[in-house]
C-alpha positions in Angstrom: 20.5 -16.6 -3.4 21.8 -13.0 -2.9 22.6 -12.3 0.7 20.3 -9.6 2.2 21.7 -7.0 4.5 21.4 -8.1 8.2 20.9 -4.6 9.4 19.4 -1.2 8.5 20.4 2.1 9.9 17.6 3.7 11.9 18.4 7.0 13.8 22.1 6.1 13.8 21.5 2.7 15.3 21.6 -0.7 13.6 18.3 -2.6 13.5 19.0 -6.3 13.3 16.9 -8.0 10.6 18.4 -11.5 11.1 15.2 -12.1 13.1 12.0 -10.7 11.3 10.5 -7.6 12.8 6.9 -6.6 13.4 5.5 -3.2 12.4 2.2 -2.2 14.0 -0.3 -0.2 12.0 -1.9 2.9 13.4 -4.4 4.6 11.0 -5.3 8.1 12.0 -8.2 8.0 9.5 -12.0 7.7 9.7 -12.3 5.3 6.8 -9.6 2.6 6.8 -10.9 -0.8 5.7 -10.5 -2.4 9.1 -12.5 -0.3 11.5 -10.6 -1.4 14.7 -7.4 0.1 13.3 -8.9 3.6 13.1 -7.9 6.0 15.8 -8.3 9.8 16.0 -8.6 10.6 19.7 -5.3 11.4 21.4 -5.9 9.1 24.4 -6.8 6.3 21.9 -3.7 6.9 19.9 -1.5 6.6 22.9 -3.4 3.6 24.2 -3.0 1.7 20.9 0.7 2.7 20.6 1.4 1.6 24.1 -0.4 -1.7 23.6 1.5 -2.5 20.4 4.8 -1.7 21.9 4.0 -3.8 25.0 3.0 -6.7 22.7 6.4 -6.6 21.0 6.2 -4.2 18.0 9.6 -3.3 16.7 8.2 -0.2 15.0 5.0 1.7 14.4 3.6 2.8 11.1 1.4 5.9 11.3 -0.7 7.0 8.4 -3.4 9.6 7.8 -4.5 8.7 4.2 -6.7 5.7 3.7 -5.5 3.6 0.8 -8.3 1.0 0.8 -9.7 0.3 -2.7 -12.0 3.1 -3.7 -10.9 5.4 -1.0 -11.6 9.1 -1.4 -8.8 11.6 -1.8 -7.5 13.4 1.2 -6.1 16.9 0.9 -2.4 17.5 1.9 -3.5 19.8 4.7 -5.9 17.3 6.1 -3.4 14.4 5.9 -0.7 16.6 7.5 -2.9 17.6 10.3 -3.9 14.0 11.1 -0.6 12.3 10.8 1.9 14.9 12.2 -0.2 15.4 15.3 -0.3 11.7 16.0 3.4 11.2 15.3 4.5 14.1 17.6 2.2 12.7 20.3 3.6 9.2 20.1 7.2 10.3 19.9 6.8 12.5 22.9 5.3 9.7 24.9 7.6 6.9 23.6 10.8 8.7 22.5 12.7 5.4 21.9 10.1 3.9 19.6 10.9 3.5 15.9 8.2 5.4 14.0 7.4 5.2 10.3 5.5 7.8 8.4 3.1 6.2 5.9 2.7 8.8 3.1 3.4 9.3 -0.6 3.8 13.0 -0.2 7.4 14.1 0.2 6.7 17.3 2.1 4.7 15.5 4.8 7.5 12.8 5.0 10.1 15.5 5.4 8.2 17.3 8.2 7.5 14.0 9.9 11.2 13.1 10.0 12.6 16.5 10.9 10.0 17.6 13.5 7.9 14.7 14.7 10.2 11.8 15.5 9.7 9.6 12.5 12.7 7.8 11.2 11.4 5.6 8.3 9.4 6.6 5.2 6.8 4.1 3.9 5.6 5.1 0.5 2.7 3.1 -1.1 3.3 4.8 -4.5 7.0 3.8 -4.7 7.9 7.4 -5.7 5.3 7.5 -8.5 3.0 10.0 -6.8 5.6 12.6 -5.9 8.7 13.1 -8.0 10.5 14.7 -5.1 10.2 11.6 -2.8 13.5 9.9 -3.8 15.4 13.2 -3.2 13.9 13.7 0.2 14.8 10.1 1.2 18.4 10.7 0.1 18.7 14.1 1.8 17.2 12.8 5.1 19.2 9.5 4.9 16.4 7.3 6.3 15.2 3.8 5.5 12.7 3.8 2.6 10.0 1.3 2.2 9.1 1.2 -1.5 5.8 -0.4 -2.3 4.4 -1.5 -5.7 0.9 -0.3 -6.6 -0.7 -0.5 -10.0 -3.0 2.5 -10.4 -4.2 4.7 -7.6 -6.3 3.7 -4.5 -9.5 5.0 -6.1 -9.1 2.8 -9.2 -6.4 0.2 -8.6 -8.8 -2.7 -8.3 -10.9 -2.0 -11.4 -8.9 -4.2 -13.8 -5.3 -5.0 -12.7 -3.5 -6.9 -15.4 0.0 -8.4 -15.5 1.9 -10.7 -18.0 3.6 -12.3 -15.0 2.9 -10.6 -11.7 6.2 -11.5 -10.1 8.4 -10.8 -13.1 6.6 -7.5 -13.8 7.1 -6.4 -10.1 10.8 -7.4 -10.2 11.3 -5.3 -13.3 9.5 -2.4 -11.7 11.5 -2.6 -8.5 14.7 -3.1 -10.4 14.4 0.2 -12.2 13.7 2.1 -9.0 16.3 0.3 -6.9 19.0 1.2 -9.5 17.9 4.9 -9.4 17.8 5.0 -5.6 21.2 3.4 -5.2 22.7 5.8 -7.9 21.4 8.7 -5.8 23.1 7.3 -2.7 20.1 5.9 -0.9 21.4 3.1 1.3 18.6 1.4 3.2 15.8 0.3 0.9 13.0 -2.2 1.9 10.7 -3.6 -0.8 7.0 -4.3 -0.3 5.2 -6.1 -3.1 1.9 -4.4 -2.2 -0.5 -7.2 -1.6 -4.0 -5.9 -2.5 -2.8 -2.8 -4.3 -3.7 -3.2 -7.9 -3.8 -7.0 -7.7 -6.6 -9.6 -7.9 -6.9 -12.3 -5.3 -5.2 -14.7 -7.7 -2.3 -12.2 -8.2 -1.9 -11.9 -4.4 -1.6 -15.6 -3.8 0.8 -16.0 -6.7 2.9 -13.3 -5.1 2.8 -15.0 -1.8 3.7 -18.4 -3.2 6.7 -16.9 -5.1 7.7 -14.5 -2.4 11.1 -16.0 -2.3 11.8 -14.8 -5.8 12.2 -11.3 -4.4 15.4 -12.4 -2.7 17.1 -11.7 -6.0 17.0 -8.0 -5.2 19.2 -8.5 -2.2 17.0 -6.2 -0.1 14.9 -6.7 3.0 11.3 -7.6 2.3 8.1 -6.3 3.9 4.8 -8.3 3.8 1.6 -6.4 4.4 -1.1 -9.1 4.5 -3.0 -8.1 7.6 -6.8 -8.6 7.4 -6.8 -7.9 3.6 -9.4 -9.0 1.2 -7.3 -11.9 0.0 -7.9 -13.3 3.4 -11.5 -12.6 4.2 -12.9 -12.9 0.6 -11.3 -16.3 0.3 -12.6 -17.5 3.6 -16.0 -15.8 3.2 -15.7 -13.8 6.4 -15.3 -10.1 7.3 -12.1 -8.2 8.0 -13.1 -8.4 11.7 -13.0 -12.2 11.5 -9.7 -12.4 9.5 -7.1 -12.7 12.2 -6.7 -16.4 12.0 -6.3 -16.3 8.2 -3.9 -13.4 8.6 -1.7 -15.4 10.9 -1.6 -18.3 8.5 -0.5 -16.1 5.6 2.0 -14.2 7.8 3.5 -17.6 8.7 3.8 -18.5 5.1 5.4 -15.2 4.3 8.0 -15.7 7.1 8.8 -19.1 5.8 9.4 -17.6 2.3 11.7 -14.9 3.5 9.7 -11.9 4.8 11.9 -9.7 7.0 9.1 -7.4 8.3 5.4 -8.1 8.9 3.2 -5.0 8.8 0.1 -5.9 10.9 -2.9 -4.7 12.9 -2.5 -7.5 15.5 1.0 -7.3 16.9 0.9 -10.0 19.6 -0.1 -12.7 17.1 2.5 -11.7 14.6 5.3 -11.7 17.2 4.2 -15.2 18.2 4.3 -16.3 14.6 7.8 -14.9 14.2 9.0 -16.8 17.4 7.6 -20.1 16.2 8.9 -19.9 12.7 12.3 -19.0 14.0 12.3 -22.2 16.0 11.8 -24.2 12.8 14.5 -22.2 11.0 16.9 -22.8 13.8 16.3 -26.5 13.6 16.8 -26.4 9.8 20.1 -24.6 10.3 21.3 -27.0 12.9 20.4 -30.0 10.6 22.4 -28.4 7.7 25.4 -28.0 9.9 25.2 -31.6 11.2 24.8 -32.9 7.6 27.8 -30.9 6.5 29.9 -32.2 9.4 28.8 -35.8 8.7 29.7 -35.5 5.0 33.1 -33.9 5.8 34.2 -36.8 8.0 
């Protein structure tokens, strides 16, 4: 197994990934698939950010473009208005918080980093929607979350097809990782994009084989929170999908996820803490077995 980096550089400080981190989702949109994640009022934005940080969020991901299947397009001006206002407000109130800008538009990402306190770029298109994104990431020298999506939000679930979903994604990531590294981009985080141009079957195969992504040698983000692979499988609604989400987050952690992107921070933080207890016991056992054999 290729060793992943233990740290990423965020705002000149090293963020330790030896223990998985939790990213809280704040959607400044009127139509995100999980209605309780939608916030538009300034007081509500601050309340949600405060609650997530108090619950243990290591970073907050702020987006103004709904990427749910079948979502309508949002103009650049409207996305910019929504997300930059929210970012500036959160940064002013919580200046030490690590903020991520969730956008596929390079000009919005640039403005968010330079003027609104964001320090991470989260791009659901993996650079496919805006050819300038990789250059902006390089020039700003910020961590870049590169997500895989087959198609676009408005059509991605119509008929997603793969020969081998894991192998196809690894090939796709490999091409882009080589390009990013050749450009001098240092901190890259990969996100398989659960639910983005994948059937429920594809999603569970990705989760089952999540450990295969360690071959990239890069930190891995898992975004499973309240997605249709949970609630469709259980026959419930997104509102009732917290328990299922926690189960899948736990599996993702056991298979090597370094960051969980979630709507429910407290439960994810608890999952990390409990899984780390198991991992600590496993490491202790390995050491004891080694010592015993060496005698």
